[in-house]
C-alpha distance (Angstrom), angle and dihedral (degrees) to the residues before:
residue distance angle dihedral
M1 . . .
E2 3.61 . .
I3 3.66 127.7 .
K4 3.82 89.5 -115.5
D5 3.88 87.2 58.7
I6 3.85 91.3 47.9
I7 3.75 94.0 49.4
L8 3.84 91.4 48.2
S9 3.81 89.0 49.6
L10 3.80 91.7 50.7
I11 3.82 91.5 47.3
S12 3.74 91.1 51.9
V13 3.89 93.3 46.4
M14 3.82 89.4 48.4
G15 3.75 90.7 48.3
T16 3.80 92.4 52.3
I17 3.80 92.1 47.0
S18 3.75 92.2 47.1
S19 3.80 91.0 48.8
I20 3.84 89.9 52.5
V21 3.77 91.7 48.3
F22 3.73 93.3 49.4
A23 3.80 91.5 47.8
V24 3.90 91.0 53.5
L25 3.75 91.5 46.8
A26 3.85 91.1 49.1
F27 3.72 90.9 48.2
R28 3.85 92.5 52.4
R29 3.71 91.8 47.7
N30 3.83 93.6 50.8
D31 3.82 91.1 43.8
R32 3.78 89.7 55.3
G33 3.84 89.2 48.4
D34 3.76 89.2 48.9
H35 3.74 92.1 53.0
K36 3.75 89.0 47.9
E37 3.73 92.7 52.1
A38 3.84 91.2 45.9
G39 3.81 88.4 52.4
K40 3.76 90.7 53.6
N41 3.71 94.0 48.4
E42 3.75 92.2 49.6
G43 3.85 89.1 49.1
V44 3.76 90.6 52.8
L45 3.73 92.2 49.1
I46 3.87 94.6 48.1
S47 3.85 86.0 49.3
D48 3.81 92.4 51.6
V49 3.75 92.9 47.2
G50 3.74 91.0 52.7
Y51 3.83 90.1 49.9
I52 3.81 90.4 50.5
K53 3.79 93.1 48.4
S54 3.85 93.0 50.5
S55 3.78 89.5 48.2
I56 3.74 91.1 51.5
D57 3.79 91.4 48.6
R58 3.90 90.0 53.7
V59 3.83 90.4 49.7
E60 3.73 91.0 50.7
K61 3.75 92.4 51.1
S62 3.88 90.0 49.7
I63 3.74 90.0 50.1
E64 3.79 90.1 51.6
K65 3.78 90.2 53.0
L66 3.81 92.9 47.0
E67 3.98 90.7 49.8
T68 3.85 90.0 47.8
G69 3.79 90.9 51.8
Q70 3.82 91.4 45.0
V71 3.82 91.2 52.6
E72 3.85 92.2 49.3
F73 3.83 88.5 47.3
G74 3.84 91.4 51.4
N75 3.80 89.9 48.4
R76 3.81 91.0 51.7
L77 3.81 92.6 46.2
T78 3.84 90.7 49.3
K79 3.84 90.2 52.4
L80 3.78 91.8 46.9
E81 3.75 92.6 50.3
T82 3.84 91.9 51.3
E83 3.76 91.0 48.7
V84 3.88 91.4 49.3
H85 3.74 90.7 47.1
D86 3.78 92.4 48.6
H87 3.91 89.3 47.3
I88 3.77 92.8 51.3
Y89 3.72 95.6 48.9
N90 3.79 97.6 40.2
K91 3.84 102.9 114.0
A92 3.82 93.0 -165.0
I93 3.80 89.4 66.7
H94 3.71 97.5 43.5
K95 3.76 104.7 50.4
T96 3.76 113.3 167.2
I97 3.80 120.0 -140.8
G98 3.77 114.9 -168.7
G99 3.79 93.6 -13.4
T100 3.76 94.9 -54.3
K101 3.67 128.8 102.2
K102 3.66 117.7 -118.6
């Protein structure tokens, strides 16, 4: 073998080794980037879930206030119906004179 063949063989071996080293380095760099991107996405999801939870809590509080108001309104309406019924059927208020109500 000539020196030229030996040099060309060494260059090809060095080229192969260097391409493997560069591939491993690129893989590691991309792997770190992927982890960083995954961390960002996870953070965004956690933030969105927190926002949704707080929104649901606010809606539940509003519903509770509405239910309380509805119960109070129902109680007032029942009391009013009772008073109107008592007023209509109170014979002392509606005395009839000559068949007509006064």
